[in-house]
C-alpha positions, 0 to 999 in steps of 0.5 A, a space after each residue: 500499499 501507497 500513498 506517497 511516492 515521494 515523501 518532500 518538505 519544500 517551503 518558499 524561503 522567507 523574504 530575509 532568510 536563506 531558507 524558512 525559519 524551522 519554527 515558521 516552517 512548522 506552522 505552515 499548512 501541509 499540502 500533498 500533490 498528485 504525481 501529474 504535477 510538476 515540482 522543481 527538482 522531482 520528476 512526474 511519473 504520472 504513477 507509470 513505469 513507462 515514466 520510471 526515467 522521467 527527468 526532474 522536472 525543471 520548474 514548479 507548475 503554477 499551482 505549486 508556485 501559488 501554494 508556495 507563495 501562499 505560505 503552504 508546505 508541500 509534503 510530497 508526491 501522491 500515487 494514483 491511478 496510472 496515467 490518470 486514466 482509471 477510476 479505482 486508483 489500483 496500481 501495481 507499479 506505483 502502488 496502491 493507496 489503502 482507503 484509511 476510513 473504508 479498507 475494504 473499498 477502493 480509494 477511487 481514481 485516478 487522484 487516490 493517493 490525493 484523498 487518502 493522503 487527506 482521509 488519513 490526516 497526513 496532510 491539511 489538504 492536497 491537490 488531484 486532477 479531475 478529467 471525468 471525476 478523478 478529484 470528486 470520485 476519490 473524495 467520495 470513496 475515502 470520505 473527505 471533500 473534493 473540488 473540481 473548479 470551473 473548467 480553465 479557472 485554475 492553471 494547468 501548466 506544468 500539468 499532465 497532459 498538456 492539453 486538455 478541454 477536460 481536465 481540472 486542478 483541484 484541491 481535498 480536505 477534510 473540512 470546507 475551511 481547510 478546502 477553501 484556504 487551499 482553493 484560495 492559494 492554488 487560485 489567486 482570484 479566488 474571493 471571499 465566499 458570499 453571504 447566501 442571506 445577501 444574495 438577491 433572489 435568495 439560494 435555491 438548490 436544484 435537487 436533481 433526479 437520478 437512478 442512484 440507489 434508494 438509500 443514497 438518493 434519501 442521504 442527499 435529499 436529507 443533507 440538502 434538506 437540512 441546509 434550511 434552503 428552498 429546494 425544488 426537484 429538477 431533471 437534465 435529460 442530457 445527462 446519459 448523452 453527456 456521460 458517454 460523450 465526455 467518454 469519447 473526449 476523453 479517450 481522444 485526449 488521453 490517447 494523443 498524450 499517452 500513445 508515444 508510452 504505451 509503444 514502450 510496452 511499460 504500461 500496466 496491461 489494464 490501463 494500455 487496453 483501455 488506451 489502445 481501445 481509446 485509439 479506436 475513437 472515430 472523428 465521427 464519435 468526437 464530432 458528435 460529442 462535441 454537439 452534445 457538450 454544446 447541447 448539454 452545457 446550454 441545458 445546465 446553463 439554463 437550469 442554473 439561471 432558475 437554481 443556485 446549485 444542482 444537488 445529486 449524489 457524487 456516485 449512484 452507488 457504492 464504490 467497488 470492494 478492492 477485492 472486485 475491482 477487477 471486474 469492470 461491469 462494477 465499475 460503470 456506475 462510478 462516474 455516470 453522475 460526475 463526467 457530464 459536468 467535465 463535459 460541460 465545465 461547470 464547478 462541482 464539489 464532493 461532500 462527504 455524507 454518513 456511511 450507508 451499510 458500511 460504504 462511503 456515500 457523498 453529495 455533489 453540488 454543481 454550480 454556474 460556471 465561475 461561481 466557484 465561490 458560491 458553490 462553496 459557500 452552500 457546500 459549507 452551510 450544508 457541511 455545518 449542518 451534517 458535520 456530526 455525521 461526517 466521517 472523521 479523517 486521520 
């Protein structure tokens, strides 16, 4: 079992010293970094043997530089699903992160180690990336908070893959205050959370109809209702089409980024098979996916003109057990409710709920593009009302 593939202790130098004073260093909040994000002087291997001999990064990724400038201390790089192309987090080469509070279940992927580091209490926050749920799914599996910001809001300079129309860098934390602080560090434009009472027209939550298990659906309704905000039932007819279209886009963009690595013969067979299948994505499929992207984005935008946030489960059912994770038929429902919002680019956050029959459960909130602060304000309100029922991390 592995959470950190490399332990580090990096902090920005003080203005009047060659290195941070020891006392000051110890008081800085700690953060772990997914191994697709460059840290100067360390290799970025993305959990893959095909990158075992990668040279050290020459410079920090923007998010790493921003964290250091904001006074955070880098504790290390975390393991992940190989090449960020999987939802379980199982990695037989770099090591699979344990799920600290739910050890029988997978930690979720692809940002598995980042979620596990927070759940284990090893760091104050961590950074992952989310192309089709890869922050929100591990957050849901490990019982922590995870935010996918609005697409393009947080810099991806120094992040693998270099080009993506879906991928977002986002934070994990065990509580909303730490999540907000980390988000403000990686995105200097992130402002104070709005006072919900001061928002013109009030804040209404749209409770989305889904095919989630009855227990999870009920838990989401209860959590949303506890906040005391107006709630109305809503639908999104394009969810299924957006889920499928998102996979087409992920396939073509991941194959473009990783084809040369597959040719080395060093990529794990499970990921290599998926990548070779991804290579079969046709131009026509991508064109149709872009049509779906436009239509679904418009549908979500229109709904968010009526309600402030959309609420739904993060996952439709419990995560797969580690013992069953090799059965891909059990993995399909992991991303049906998250991937559509990568395609549309809207910000989305996973909020842990009380376990259901011993399995982790999670609420997802979605807001309008650019309304990340409002999203976090509503999440903070809900989390405050259900705090006594949340998993205890660390």
